[in-house]
C-alpha positions as CSV (number, residue, x, y, z in Angstrom):
1,M,0.0,0.0,0.0
2,S,2.9,2.4,0.8
3,S,4.5,1.8,-2.6
4,M,1.2,2.4,-4.4
5,R,0.7,5.6,-2.4
6,K,4.1,6.9,-3.5
7,K,3.4,5.9,-7.1
8,I,0.1,7.8,-7.1
9,Q,1.7,10.9,-5.6
10,K,4.5,10.8,-8.1
11,K,2.1,10.5,-11.1
12,F,0.0,13.4,-9.9
13,K,3.0,15.6,-9.2
14,T,4.3,14.9,-12.6
15,R,1.1,16.3,-14.1
16,G,1.3,19.4,-11.8
17,Y,-1.2,18.3,-9.1
18,S,-0.9,17.9,-5.4
19,L,-3.4,15.7,-3.4
20,K,-5.3,16.2,-0.3
21,I,-5.4,13.2,2.1
22,D,-9.1,12.4,1.4
23,A,-8.5,12.5,-2.4
24,L,-5.5,10.2,-2.0
25,N,-7.6,7.7,-0.1
26,S,-10.3,7.7,-2.8
27,I,-7.7,7.0,-5.5
28,L,-6.2,4.2,-3.4
29,A,-9.6,2.6,-3.2
30,F,-10.0,3.0,-6.9
31,A,-6.6,1.5,-7.7
32,D,-7.5,-1.6,-5.5
33,Q,-10.2,-2.5,-8.0
34,F,-7.4,-3.2,-10.6
35,P,-5.1,-5.7,-8.8
36,G,-3.2,-6.7,-12.0
37,D,-2.5,-3.1,-13.1
38,D,1.2,-3.0,-12.2
39,E,1.9,-0.2,-14.7
40,G,-0.7,2.1,-13.1
41,E,-2.7,2.5,-16.3
42,A,-5.9,3.0,-14.4
43,I,-4.3,6.0,-12.5
44,D,-3.1,7.4,-15.8
45,L,-6.6,7.2,-17.2
46,L,-8.0,8.9,-14.1
47,L,-5.4,11.7,-14.5
48,D,-6.2,12.1,-18.2
49,H,-9.9,12.6,-17.4
50,L,-9.1,14.9,-14.4
51,Q,-7.1,17.2,-16.7
52,M,-10.1,17.5,-19.0
53,E,-12.2,18.8,-16.1
54,N,-10.2,22.1,-16.0
55,L,-10.0,22.2,-12.2
56,N,-9.9,25.6,-10.6
57,S,-6.9,24.6,-8.5
58,S,-3.8,22.4,-8.7
59,V,-4.7,21.0,-5.3
60,V,-7.1,18.1,-5.9
61,D,-9.7,17.3,-3.3
62,A,-11.9,14.1,-2.8
63,E,-15.0,15.7,-4.5
64,S,-13.1,16.3,-7.8
65,V,-11.6,12.9,-7.8
66,Q,-14.8,11.0,-6.9
67,G,-16.7,12.5,-9.8
68,V,-14.1,11.2,-12.3
69,I,-14.0,7.8,-10.5
70,N,-17.7,7.4,-10.8
71,L,-17.6,8.3,-14.4
72,L,-14.8,5.8,-15.1
73,L,-16.4,2.9,-13.1
74,G,-19.7,3.5,-15.0
75,A,-18.0,3.1,-18.4
76,N,-17.7,-0.6,-19.3
77,D,-15.0,-0.1,-21.8
78,A,-12.9,2.4,-19.9
79,A,-10.2,-0.1,-19.0
80,E,-9.8,-1.3,-22.5
81,E,-8.1,1.8,-23.8
82,P,-6.4,3.4,-20.8
83,T,-4.3,5.8,-22.7
84,S,-6.7,6.8,-25.5
85,N,-6.9,10.4,-24.3
86,A,-3.4,10.7,-22.8
87,S,-2.2,14.3,-22.3
88,S,0.4,15.6,-24.7
89,L,2.4,17.2,-21.9
90,A,4.0,15.7,-18.8
91,F,6.2,17.6,-16.3
92,I,8.9,15.8,-14.4
93,D,10.4,17.4,-11.3
94,A,14.2,16.8,-10.8
95,F,13.6,15.2,-7.4
96,L,11.3,12.6,-9.0
97,V,13.7,11.4,-11.7
98,P,14.6,7.7,-11.3
99,K,18.2,7.0,-10.3
100,Y,20.1,4.3,-12.2
101,R,23.7,3.1,-11.7
102,Y,25.7,1.0,-14.2
103,D,26.8,-2.4,-13.0
104,S,30.0,-3.2,-15.0
105,V,29.8,-6.9,-14.0
106,K,26.2,-7.5,-15.1
107,K,26.6,-5.0,-17.9
108,Q,23.3,-3.4,-17.1
109,F,21.7,-0.5,-15.2
110,I,20.2,-1.1,-11.8
111,E,17.5,1.2,-10.4
112,H,17.9,2.7,-6.9
113,T,14.6,1.9,-5.2
114,S,15.1,3.1,-1.7
115,S,14.7,6.8,-0.6
116,L,17.3,9.3,-1.3
117,P,18.2,11.7,1.5
118,V,19.1,15.3,0.5
119,H,22.0,15.2,2.9
120,G,24.1,12.3,1.7
121,E,27.0,10.6,3.4
122,A,30.6,11.1,2.5
123,S,30.5,8.0,0.2
124,S,27.8,9.7,-1.8
125,K,30.2,12.3,-3.0
126,T,32.6,9.6,-4.3
127,E,29.7,7.9,-6.0
128,V,29.0,11.1,-8.0
129,Y,32.3,10.8,-9.8
130,R,32.2,7.1,-10.0
131,E,28.8,7.0,-11.6
132,R,29.6,9.7,-14.1
133,F,32.7,7.9,-15.1
134,M,31.0,4.5,-15.4
135,L,28.1,6.0,-17.5
136,L,30.5,7.4,-20.1
137,L,32.8,4.4,-20.0
138,Q,30.0,2.0,-21.0
139,R,29.0,4.4,-23.7
140,V,32.6,4.6,-25.1
141,S,32.9,0.8,-25.1
142,R,30.3,0.7,-27.9
143,A,32.1,3.4,-30.0
144,E,33.5,2.0,-33.2
145,L,37.0,3.3,-32.5
146,F,37.2,1.7,-29.1
147,S,35.1,-1.5,-29.6
148,M,37.5,-3.0,-32.1
149,P,40.7,-4.6,-30.7
150,A,42.8,-3.4,-33.6
151,F,42.6,-1.3,-36.7
152,D,44.7,-0.5,-39.8
153,A,47.9,1.4,-39.5
154,D,46.7,4.0,-42.0
155,K,43.9,5.0,-39.6
156,S,46.2,5.5,-36.6
157,Q,49.7,5.2,-35.3
158,F,48.5,2.8,-32.7
159,D,48.5,-1.0,-32.8
160,N,45.1,-1.1,-31.0
161,S,42.4,1.2,-29.7
162,E,41.7,-0.3,-26.3
163,I,41.5,2.0,-23.4
164,S,44.2,1.3,-20.9
165,P,43.7,1.6,-17.1
166,I,45.8,4.4,-15.8
167,Q,47.4,2.0,-13.3
168,S,48.8,-0.1,-16.2
169,L,50.8,2.9,-17.5
170,V,53.5,2.1,-14.9
171,V,54.4,-1.2,-16.7
172,Q,53.3,-0.5,-20.3
173,I,55.4,1.4,-22.8
174,G,54.4,3.2,-26.0
175,R,51.4,5.3,-26.8
176,K,48.2,4.4,-25.1
177,W,44.6,5.6,-24.8
178,V,43.4,6.5,-21.3
179,M,40.1,7.8,-20.0
180,G,39.7,9.8,-16.8
181,V,38.5,12.8,-14.9
182,I,40.6,15.9,-14.9
183,S,41.5,16.9,-11.4
184,Q,44.0,19.2,-9.6
185,L,45.4,17.1,-6.8
186,E,48.2,19.7,-6.2
187,D,48.3,23.4,-7.0
188,G,49.3,23.9,-10.5
189,H,49.5,20.2,-11.3
190,F,46.8,18.5,-13.2
191,Y,46.0,14.8,-13.1
192,L,43.9,12.3,-14.9
193,E,42.0,9.9,-12.6
194,D,40.1,6.7,-13.3
195,L,38.9,4.0,-11.0
196,S,42.4,2.4,-10.7
197,A,44.8,5.3,-10.2
198,S,45.8,8.8,-11.2
199,V,48.6,10.2,-13.3
200,E,50.0,13.7,-13.8
201,I,49.4,15.0,-17.3
202,D,51.1,17.6,-19.4
203,F,48.6,20.1,-20.8
204,Q,50.6,20.9,-23.9
205,Y,48.5,19.1,-26.4
206,K,45.9,19.4,-29.2
207,I,42.3,19.4,-28.0
208,T,39.0,19.0,-29.7
209,T,35.9,21.3,-29.4
210,G,34.5,22.0,-25.9
211,F,35.3,23.5,-22.6
212,F,38.0,21.5,-20.7
213,T,37.4,22.2,-16.9
214,E,38.1,20.3,-13.8
215,N,35.6,17.4,-13.4
216,T,35.2,16.8,-17.1
217,I,35.9,13.3,-18.4
218,I,38.3,13.1,-21.3
219,L,39.9,10.5,-23.6
220,A,43.7,11.2,-24.0
221,E,46.2,9.7,-26.4
222,G,49.9,9.8,-25.3
223,E,52.7,8.1,-23.5
224,M,54.6,8.1,-20.2
225,Q,57.8,10.2,-20.0
226,N,59.6,10.8,-16.7
227,G,56.5,9.8,-14.7
228,I,54.2,12.3,-16.6
229,F,51.7,11.3,-19.2
230,Q,52.6,13.4,-22.2
231,V,49.3,13.9,-24.2
232,I,49.4,14.1,-27.9
233,T,45.7,14.8,-28.4
234,C,42.6,14.6,-26.3
235,G,38.9,15.1,-26.4
236,F,35.6,14.2,-24.9
237,P,34.1,10.7,-25.1
238,P,32.4,10.3,-28.4
239,L,28.6,10.9,-28.5
240,E,26.3,8.1,-29.1
241,D,23.2,8.2,-31.3
242,R,20.0,8.4,-29.1
243,D,18.3,5.5,-30.9
244,K,21.4,3.3,-30.4
245,T,21.4,4.0,-26.7
246,L,17.7,3.2,-26.4
247,N,18.1,0.0,-28.4
248,T,21.0,-1.1,-26.1
249,H,19.2,-0.2,-22.9
250,S,15.6,-0.8,-23.6
251,G,13.2,-1.1,-20.7
252,Y,14.7,1.7,-18.5
253,D,12.8,4.8,-17.6
254,F,15.7,7.2,-17.7
255,F,13.6,10.3,-18.3
256,G,11.2,9.7,-15.5
257,N,7.8,9.7,-17.3
258,G,7.1,6.0,-17.2
259,M,7.5,3.3,-19.8
260,L,5.3,3.3,-23.0
261,T,4.3,0.3,-25.0
262,K,5.4,0.0,-28.6
263,E,1.8,0.7,-29.7
264,D,1.7,3.9,-27.6
265,R,5.1,5.1,-29.0
266,I,3.8,4.7,-32.5
267,R,0.5,6.4,-31.7
268,F,2.3,9.3,-29.9
269,A,4.7,9.7,-32.9
270,D,1.7,10.2,-35.2
271,L,0.1,12.6,-32.8
272,E,3.3,14.6,-32.4
273,R,3.7,14.9,-36.2
274,Q,0.1,16.1,-36.5
275,A,0.5,18.8,-33.7
276,V,1.9,21.4,-36.1
277,N,0.0,24.2,-34.4
278,E,1.5,23.5,-30.9
279,T,3.8,26.3,-29.7
280,F,5.9,26.7,-26.6
281,V,6.8,30.3,-25.6
282,I,9.9,30.5,-23.5
283,L,11.1,33.5,-21.5
284,S,14.1,33.8,-19.1
285,D,14.8,36.5,-16.6
286,I,11.4,38.0,-15.8
287,W,12.0,40.7,-13.2
288,L,8.6,41.1,-11.6
289,D,9.9,44.0,-9.5
290,D,10.5,46.0,-12.6
291,E,7.5,47.8,-14.1
292,E,9.1,48.1,-17.5
293,V,9.6,44.4,-17.7
294,L,6.0,43.7,-16.7
295,G,4.9,46.1,-19.4
296,K,7.0,44.2,-22.0
297,L,5.6,40.9,-20.8
298,E,2.0,42.2,-21.2
299,K,2.8,43.1,-24.8
300,V,3.9,39.5,-25.4
301,L,0.8,38.1,-23.8
302,D,-1.4,40.5,-25.8
303,G,0.3,39.3,-29.0
304,F,-0.3,35.6,-28.3
305,E,-3.9,36.2,-27.1
306,S,-4.8,37.4,-30.5
307,V,-3.2,34.6,-32.6
308,E,-5.5,31.9,-34.2
309,V,-4.1,29.1,-32.0
310,V,-2.8,30.1,-28.7
311,P,0.4,28.5,-27.3
312,S,-0.1,25.3,-25.4
313,L,2.7,26.2,-22.9
314,F,4.4,29.2,-21.5
315,V,7.7,28.6,-19.8
316,F,8.8,31.4,-17.4
317,M,12.3,30.9,-16.1
318,G,13.9,33.1,-13.4
319,N,15.3,35.1,-12.1
320,F,12.0,36.7,-11.0
321,S,13.7,39.6,-9.2
322,S,16.3,42.1,-10.3
323,H,18.0,41.6,-6.9
324,P,19.3,38.3,-5.5
325,C,16.8,36.8,-3.0
326,N,19.4,36.0,-0.4
327,S,19.5,36.6,3.4
328,S,19.8,40.4,2.9
329,F,16.8,40.5,0.6
330,G,14.0,42.2,2.4
331,S,11.3,42.6,-0.2
332,Y,9.6,39.2,0.0
333,P,6.1,40.7,0.7
334,R,6.4,42.9,-2.3
335,L,7.6,40.0,-4.5
336,R,4.6,38.0,-3.4
337,K,2.3,40.8,-4.5
338,Q,4.2,41.0,-7.8
339,F,3.5,37.3,-8.4
340,G,-0.1,38.0,-7.7
341,K,0.0,40.9,-10.2
342,L,1.4,38.6,-12.8
343,G,-1.4,36.1,-12.2
344,R,-4.0,38.8,-12.7
345,M,-2.2,39.9,-15.9
346,I,-2.5,36.4,-17.2
347,G,-6.1,36.2,-16.1
348,N,-6.9,39.3,-18.2
349,H,-6.1,37.2,-21.2
350,P,-9.0,34.7,-21.1
351,R,-7.9,32.5,-24.1
352,L,-4.4,32.0,-22.6
353,K,-5.8,31.4,-19.2
354,E,-8.2,28.7,-20.5
355,S,-6.1,26.9,-23.0
356,S,-2.4,27.4,-22.1
357,R,-0.3,25.9,-19.3
358,F,2.2,28.0,-17.4
359,L,5.5,26.5,-16.1
360,F,7.7,28.4,-13.7
361,I,11.3,27.4,-13.2
362,P,13.4,29.2,-10.5
363,G,16.6,30.9,-11.5
364,P,20.0,30.9,-9.7
365,D,19.2,34.0,-7.6
366,D,15.6,33.2,-6.8
367,A,14.1,32.4,-3.4
368,G,15.0,28.9,-2.1
369,P,16.8,26.9,0.6
370,S,20.2,27.2,-1.1
371,T,22.0,27.6,-4.5
372,V,22.8,23.9,-4.9
373,L,21.5,22.0,-7.8
374,P,18.9,20.7,-8.4
375,R,16.8,23.5,-7.0
376,C,13.3,22.9,-5.8
377,G,10.4,24.9,-7.1
378,L,9.5,28.4,-5.9
379,P,8.1,28.4,-2.4
380,N,4.3,28.4,-2.0
381,S,4.4,31.5,0.2
382,L,5.5,33.5,-2.8
383,T,3.2,32.1,-5.4
384,E,0.0,31.5,-3.5
385,E,-1.8,34.6,-5.0
386,L,-0.8,33.6,-8.5
387,R,-2.0,30.0,-7.9
388,D,-5.4,31.3,-6.9
389,V,-5.8,33.1,-10.2
390,I,-4.0,30.6,-12.5
391,P,-4.9,27.1,-11.2
392,N,-3.0,25.4,-14.0
393,A,0.3,27.0,-13.2
394,I,3.1,24.6,-12.5
395,F,6.0,25.4,-10.2
396,S,8.7,22.9,-10.9
397,S,12.4,22.4,-10.1
398,N,15.5,23.6,-11.8
399,P,16.3,21.7,-14.0
400,C,12.9,20.5,-15.1
401,R,12.0,17.8,-17.7
402,V,9.0,18.0,-20.0
403,K,7.6,15.2,-22.2
404,F,5.7,16.2,-25.3
405,Y,4.3,12.9,-26.6
406,N,7.5,11.1,-27.4
407,Q,9.8,14.2,-27.4
408,E,12.0,14.7,-24.3
409,I,12.8,18.3,-23.4
410,V,15.1,19.5,-20.6
411,F,14.9,23.1,-19.2
412,F,17.8,24.4,-17.3
413,R,18.2,28.0,-15.9
414,K,21.8,28.9,-15.1
415,N,24.4,31.3,-16.3
416,L,26.4,28.3,-17.5
417,L,28.3,29.8,-20.4
418,Y,30.1,32.4,-18.3
419,Q,31.0,29.9,-15.6
420,M,32.3,27.3,-18.0
421,R,34.4,29.8,-19.9
422,R,35.8,31.1,-16.6
423,S,36.6,27.6,-15.3
424,C,38.4,26.5,-18.5
425,L,41.9,25.1,-17.9
426,I,43.1,25.9,-21.4
427,P,41.6,28.1,-24.2
428,P,39.0,26.2,-26.3
429,S,40.0,25.1,-29.7
430,A,38.9,27.3,-32.6
431,E,39.6,24.7,-35.2
432,E,36.0,23.6,-35.7
433,T,34.1,26.6,-34.2
434,D,34.8,29.8,-32.4
435,D,31.2,30.1,-31.1
436,P,31.2,29.8,-27.3
437,F,27.6,28.5,-27.3
438,Q,28.5,25.6,-29.6
439,H,31.5,24.8,-27.3
440,L,29.0,24.7,-24.4
441,V,26.5,22.4,-26.2
442,Y,29.3,20.1,-27.3
443,T,30.6,19.9,-23.7
444,I,27.3,19.1,-21.9
445,T,26.1,16.6,-24.6
446,H,29.4,14.7,-24.7
447,Q,29.6,14.7,-20.9
448,S,26.0,13.6,-20.7
449,H,25.6,16.1,-17.9
450,L,24.0,19.6,-17.6
451,C,26.6,21.1,-15.3
452,P,30.1,19.4,-15.4
453,L,31.7,22.1,-13.3
454,P,33.8,21.5,-10.2
455,L,31.6,21.0,-7.2
456,M,33.4,23.9,-5.4
457,V,32.2,26.1,-8.3
458,Q,28.7,24.8,-8.5
459,P,27.6,22.6,-5.5
460,I,25.3,19.7,-6.4
461,I,23.2,17.5,-4.1
462,W,25.2,14.3,-4.3
463,N,22.3,11.9,-4.2
464,Y,20.5,13.8,-6.9
465,D,23.4,14.3,-9.4
466,H,21.5,11.9,-11.7
467,S,18.8,14.4,-12.2
468,L,21.3,16.5,-14.2
469,R,22.2,13.7,-16.6
470,L,21.6,14.0,-20.3
471,Y,21.4,10.2,-21.0
472,P,20.1,9.2,-23.4
473,T,20.6,12.6,-25.1
474,P,17.2,14.4,-25.1
475,H,15.6,15.7,-28.2
476,T,15.8,19.4,-27.0
477,I,17.8,21.2,-24.4
478,V,16.8,24.8,-23.3
479,L,19.6,26.6,-21.5
480,G,18.3,29.8,-20.0
481,D,21.3,32.1,-19.8
482,T,21.9,35.8,-19.6
483,S,24.1,35.6,-22.7
484,E,22.8,36.4,-26.2
485,Q,20.1,34.4,-27.9
486,K,21.6,31.3,-29.7
487,V,20.4,28.1,-31.3
488,C,22.5,25.1,-32.1
489,K,21.5,21.8,-33.6
490,F,24.0,19.0,-32.9
491,G,23.9,15.3,-33.2
492,G,20.1,15.2,-33.5
493,T,19.6,17.5,-30.5
494,T,18.2,21.0,-30.7
495,C,19.7,23.3,-28.1
496,F,18.9,27.0,-27.6
497,N,19.1,29.9,-25.2
498,P,16.1,32.2,-25.2
499,G,18.2,35.2,-24.0
500,S,17.4,37.6,-21.2
501,F,13.9,39.0,-21.5
502,S,14.5,41.7,-18.9
503,T,17.7,43.1,-20.4
504,D,17.4,42.3,-24.1
505,S,13.6,41.8,-24.6
506,T,14.2,38.5,-26.2
507,F,12.4,35.2,-26.0
508,V,11.8,32.1,-28.1
509,A,8.7,30.5,-29.8
510,Y,9.4,26.8,-30.1
511,R,7.4,24.4,-32.2
512,P,7.9,20.9,-30.8
513,S,6.4,19.0,-33.7
514,T,9.1,20.1,-36.1
515,Q,11.7,21.2,-33.4
516,E,11.7,24.6,-35.1
517,V,13.2,27.5,-33.0
518,E,12.0,31.0,-33.7
519,L,14.3,33.6,-32.0
520,S,12.0,36.5,-31.1
521,G,12.1,39.8,-29.4
522,L,10.3,43.1,-28.9
């Protein structure tokens, strides 16, 4: 019963709802009538119908639930097609993303099923690096260059392409491939670490595209000289095609929205292709304490209120204040009123209020318990007035995941470009591109991680580092940053920065059906 209770709460939170105790008890009684429903399809059906009710609040009570339950139990064929009216959108909070670790002996991923405390033990910090390394190592083992034991001399100077453990460099001679994490164990001396040992490396080498910072995992080609690994060339682990990853590791819910049957995936693919009118409007840096910014936002809402098909989703990413909401911030009552004012502004646009969803993602300087990642959603004390006016508003974590039919989208609000450039150990290569945003996209996709910065630069909750993974690589990544608007398509992934709405008046209109990105502004 306890596991079913947690499953129900997770499913409702994914859709943006919270449950009262009496409502939860009614749903538990409803679920008991379907003992063989291990996948929770009856609960999904209940949620689908509940969303069609257009509830006045995101807090669900027993009366609302019971009406839908009575409707479902009265329909004889309701259980035959449990996903026939499935919602096109699902929202996954970072703290609800399933955690998997790779078992190198069994050659498979194992799900962590017990609870994850926010304050982990010392061993949890070690596991952060170990799990990141193992994730990329198993991916590299399938790369063509490293899965073959040998290759022709005209393709490489090496006799084989196997990755050597760093520990073996002591007894092996000649050029070798090694893979490890860049670390600075001594001031001014950089090392490469894997699970067996560490070795000092010489940074005088040719590099590929990307930002090389501490904590990034690299593949290096070189040989030992006087106890130092002299690197000839190095780069990030090769990226793997998303479909290849899914075919290799089928049956895992990496994204956190539950598993779909083959029939559902086919049906959702058709629905996604047909949804050509669906639009997401994405804005970052909406300073609610600035009347000029609110005026610009009202112009945006006015414009979309008058279009033939209103956007299905508005994504508002922080910061929501022009001043950091830290311990010295004394304007919380005023900010609460400004959220209420935003709610009334949205309410003055009846078509948007009725047909659009509104997703709020906190920024790095917004109110919250700390600046560590992932960040929980905005506190209820700030958003209560807005929730009263806009009941379908969703206040999620940072980062946040959104599923549009089959398409996986990750939203992340952080000034990542500036911090990655500042933390670089060597200048990025300009051989392939001199665009910093492309370097950033190349780095996070190849590292399969949203924020591969040193933990002392950007602290991360150790037990929830998995929520920042980009594995398998999602279809779309939205990086809310104060830098200029940019869009980059790389390896089948669309990545873009909507820009800073408060300073540059820029935003993005995204069409998920075609993955088309329209860079917009006032």
